N, C-alpha and C positions, 0 to 999 in steps of 0.2 A: 336447420338448428339455429335458435336465437343465440346472440352473443352471451346473454346471461346464463343460459344453460351450458354453453361451451365453457365459460369461465368457471362455473361450479364444478363441471366435470374435470377440467384440467387441475383445479385445486385439489379435488378429492384424490385423483389419480397420483398427483405428485406427493401429497401427504402420505398416502398408503405406501407408495414405493420407497420413499425416503425413510419412513418409520420402519419399514420392513427390512432395512439394512442395505438397500440398493445404493450404489454410489450416486452422488448428485448429478454428475454428468450423464451417467447411464439413464437415470430417471427422467431427465429433461429430454433426451433423445427419444426414449421409448414413448413418452407422453406426446411428443411432437409427431411421431410417426402415426400413433393411434389417432390423433386429432386430424391430421391431414387425410388419413384414410376414411374417417367418418364423414368428412366434408365432400371428398371427391373420389373415393375408392382408391384405386391404384393409378389413376390418371396422372397425378402429380408426383409419383414416386421418382421419375427421372430427375426431378429437381433436387433430390437429396444429393445426387452425385455432383451437381453444380455447386451446391452449398459447400460440400467438402472441398472441392477444387478451389473455389473462390477464397476460402479461408486459408488453406495451406499455401496458396499462391499469392497471398497478400504481402506486398513489399513492406507495409507498415509493421506487420506482425513478425517479420524476420528479425526485428530489433529485440524481441523477447528473449530468444535463446542467447543472443549475443550479449545482452546486458547481464543475464544470469551467469554466463561464462566469465564475464569480466569480474563480477563479484567473487566468484569461486577462485579465480587466479589471485586476486588481491588477498583473499582470506588465507590461501595456502602458501603464499610467497613470503610471508612474514611482514608484509607491508602494513597490514592491519594492526599487528602487535606494536610495531614501531610507531605507527600513527597514534595509537591510543596512549602510549607512554609519553609521547610528546605533548599531547593535549593535556594530560594529567599534570605535567609540569607548568604549562601555561595558565591553567586554571587553579593553581595551588592556593592563591590568596583569596579566591572567591569563596564566600560562605557555602560550605558543602563540599569543597574540594573535589575529590574523585566522583562524588555523586553528580556534580555539575559536569565533570568530564564525560560522564556517560551520555548526558543529554547532547552535549556538543559533538561528541564522537559519533553518536547515532545520527545526528542531523547531517553531518558531513559524509558519513559512510552511506547514508541513504541515497546520496547523489551518485553513488557508484553501483550499488546493488539493485536499486529500484524495487526492493522487496522488503516488507516489514519483518517477516519472520527471519529472513537471512540477516537483516541488520541486528535484530535482537540476539540472534544466536552468535553472530560474529563478535560483537562487542561484549556480550555476556561471557563468552568463553575466555576472553582476556581479562575482563574487569572483575568478575565475581571472586575468583581466588585471590586476586591482589587486594580487593577491598576487605575481604574477610581477614586477610593476613594483617592488614593495618588497623583493624578494629572497627570498621563501619558496621552498623546494625543492618540486618537483612531487611528490616522494615523500610529503610530508605533506599537500600541498594536495589531490591527486586523491582520496585515501582519505576525507578529510573531506567531500568533495562527494558521492561515491557512497554512503558510509556514512550521512552525514547525510540524503541523499535517501531512504535506506531507512526513515527514520522517517515517510515520507509517509502510509502506510496505518496505521501503528501508533498515531499520534497522531490523535485524532478531530478533525473528522469524516473518515470513511474511505469511499471509493467501494467498496473491497473488502468492507467490513463491511455496507454497504447491500445488496450482492448476496447475501452470505452470509445476512443476516437474512431476505431474501425466500425463499431456498432452504429453510432449516430452520424458518421461521416463528417466529423469535424477536424480541424487542423490540430495535429499533435503538438506543434510548437505553441499554438495559442493556449492549449490546455496546460502545457508545461509552464508557460509564462504566468498563467493565472494562478498557479499554486505557489509562486515564489513568496509573495507577501503573506498569505495565510500561513505558509510554512514557517516564516520568520516569526510571525505572531505566536504560533504554537510553541516554538522554541523559547521565546521570551516568557510566555505564561508558565511553562514547565520549570524554567530556571528560577523565576520569581517564587514559585511555590516551594521549590527545594530550599532556596535561601531563607525564606520566611520560616519554614518548618524547622530548619537546623538552628536558626537563631532562637526560636521558641523552645527547642529541646536539644541543647548541645550534646546530650548523651548519645545521640544517634551517630555522631561522628567522633573520631579521635581528636585530641588537641591539635590545633593548627600547627602544621610543620613550619620550620624556619623558611624564610624566603630563599629561593634558589639563587645561585651566583649567576652573574652575566654569562659565564661560560656555559652553565647548565641550560639557561634559557635559550642561548644561541643553538646549542645542540638539539633542544626540543623543537625549535623552529625548523632546523634541518631535517628532523625526523618527520615532521608534519608536511614539509614542503613538497615532496614528490607526489603524494596522494592529492594534496590540495591543488597542485598544478594540473594533475590528471583530470580532476573534477572541472576546473576552469576551462581546460581545453575542450572537454566534451560539451559542456553546457554553452560555453561561448561560441563554439563552432556551430551549434544548432541555432542559437538566437541571432547570430549575425549572418545567417544564411550561407555559411561556408559549406556545411554538410547537412544532409537530411538526418532525422533521428536514427534511421537505420544505418546510414553511413557513420554517424557518430558512435553508434554501438560497436560497429566493426573497428573503428579507429581506437575506441577505448580498449578493446581486446588487445589490439596491437601494442598500445602503450603499456598496458598492464603486463603483457608478456615481456616487454623490454625491462620493466621495473623488476620483474621476477628474476630475469637474467642478471641484473645488477646486484640484487641481494643474495643470489646463489643459495637460497634455502629450499626452493621447491624441487623436490626429487621427481624423477619420471613417474614413480608410483603415485605421488601426490597430484601430479598433473592429470594422470589417467583417472584418478578418483574425482577430480574436479570436472572432467569431461563427462563422466558417468552421472554425476549429480546434476549437471546442466541438462543432459538429455532427459533424465527422469523428470525434472521440474517442467521442462518444455513440453514433454509428452502429456503430462497431467493438465497443464494449462490449455494446450491445443485441443485435447479431448473434451474438456469442459466447454471451450469456445465453440467447437463444431456442433456439439449436441445442443448448446444454448441457441445457436442459430437455427437448428432444426425446429426447436420449440418456437422460436420467434416467427418462423415461416408459418407454422400452424396457427399462431395467434393472429397473424395478419390475414390469413385465409378465412378464419372464422369471424373476423370483424370485431374481435374483442377490444382492440385498441381504440377504434373509432367509437364504438358503443360506449365504452367506459368514459372516454373524454366527454362525450355529449351528456352522459348521466351526471358527471361531476359538475359540469357547467350548469345543468338544470337545478342542482341542489342549491346553487347560489352561495357557495362557500367563499369567504374572502380569501385572497391569496395567502394571508398569514395563517388562517385556520387550516387551509389546505397544506401548507408547508409544515405546520406543527403535527398534523395527522400523519403526513408522510414521514416525518422524523421518527415518530413513535413506531410506525409500521416497520421502518428499516431497523430500528433498535431491537424490536422483537425478532425480526427475520435474522438479524445478525447473531442471535444466540444459537442458531443451528445451521447456518450456512456461511461459507467463506465469502469474501468480498466479491470476487469475480463471478461466482455462481449467483450470488444475490443480484448483481447488476444485470447479468445476462437473462435472469429469470424475470426481472421486473421492468427494465427499461423499455422493451418493445410494447409492454402493456400501457405504461403510464406516459410514454413520450408524447403521444398526441395531446394528452391532458396538460402536460407541462407547457406545450406550445400554446394551447388555448389560454392558459393562465398567464401567459406572457413571460415565463421564465426562460432565461438565456441558456442554451445548451452548454456553453463553456462554463458559465457560473454553476449550473447544476452538476457538471462534472466534478467541480471542486467540492461541492456539498456531498456528492456521492462517494468521493474518495475518503472524506472524513467519516462517513457512515461505515465504509469498508474498514477503516482503521478501528472504529469502535467495535466492529465485529471481531477484530483480532484480540480485543481485550475482554470479550464477553464470554463467560463460562456458559455452557460446559465444553464448547469446542474452540475457544479462542486460541488460535495457533501461537500467538506470542506467549501466552501463558504456558503452553506445553513446551515451547522452545526454551524458555528460561528454566522450567522444571527439569528439563533434560540435562541442564548443567547443575542446578541445585537439587540434586536427587533426594536430599534429606529434608526438603521443604514440601509440604502438601499444597495441592492446587488452591485450596481455600485461602491459605495465607498469601499466596501470590496474587490471587484475585483481589483481596482486600487492599494489598499494596498498590494495585493497578487502578483502583476505583477513582482516586482523585484525578488521574490523567484522563480517564474516560469522561469524567464530569467536565474537565476543561475543554476537551474536544467537542463535547455537546454544546458548551457555551460558545465555542468558536463558530459552530454552525449557525446559531442564532445571531451572532455578531455579523456574519456574512450576509444573512438575510436583511439585517438592518442597514448594512453598509456594503452593497454589492461591489462598489468600486475597489474594495480591498482585493477582490479577485480580478475585476475587469479593467480597473484603472490602468494598470501596467500594460495590459494587452492593447488598449486603445492608444496609449502613449507610444508604444513601439511601432504601431501602424501609422503614427503621425496624424 
């Protein structure tokens, strides 16, 4: 079977199975098994067992459930609520007030949860009722929550990048370092947009509150301090080589448990609920990863990756045109697939072409995580949109989508900025390596 026929067959099978209501993970695994069987019959079926074992036995991927659990503990211990209220005091005099607090709080909480949806849900649960009570318009509030939540995988540590590192066999720490500057740039873009919009339309926010007293500011710093120190301990431990990413995740769980004991708000029932939620998220992620690797194995066996890479080179596309076409492709794919599924489905196919075009794996990981965040904001299945709607039950999805559009546009601009200036992602990685 030619690689062109195999590619068409896989695409049609995936399209029909997903459109028919089959879960994305199940669809990828099924198509992978069919593809391998068509190439070699049952000869390579024992390899499926090895694929499952290699993924569930991956030391890198052990960090996924640990980072998820850490975020759940922070959410249910009262630390996230204290942290948000502290940030709201510190950003009181910035144009936009609590709207800016959402961006900052999402950026910092992202460094704990590693998940966009968890970030939007956690900050939104605390922020939305408070902002409505103070008179903030939903038009500004909803976008800061979905857009700010989209920083969840861009700011390290990132569950998405942990999976990507395992797929392309790259350093997790290099990938985390590469997202630091782009993450800061995204935060700056979001905050600048909110400030300009509020200045142009002051009716979106209530009148600026009086400045807080030094005592209140000091109390706010104290409320933000424990979570901020937790973030610095985790990220600093990884970047300075004290702990591996997996060990950092375990260390973060231990520190978050200590914080929960200090605050004394997390009941045994809440802790049990956090454990259940962590297991549920981990099972979904691992199910998608395993089935994605089964499909990747089929793609390799059928020669699709090599054939597509050669075909793209023969077209003579410039690197920029190739990048622009890839951006639009992922933008379309993100409207009906989540980020991890999208990555597992496409990277094995396009990875040889990326190498041929001269794109760096670490740099492309940053681009891909931005595309994954765009998928979180893309209707009809953008998970951040549904996360915020689950809090703002009286607001329809279309309203939330329109409020999120400016943040999606800014993330798209960030992708092209990274194409023009790759050192925004790679400069810090090179500097840390000396």
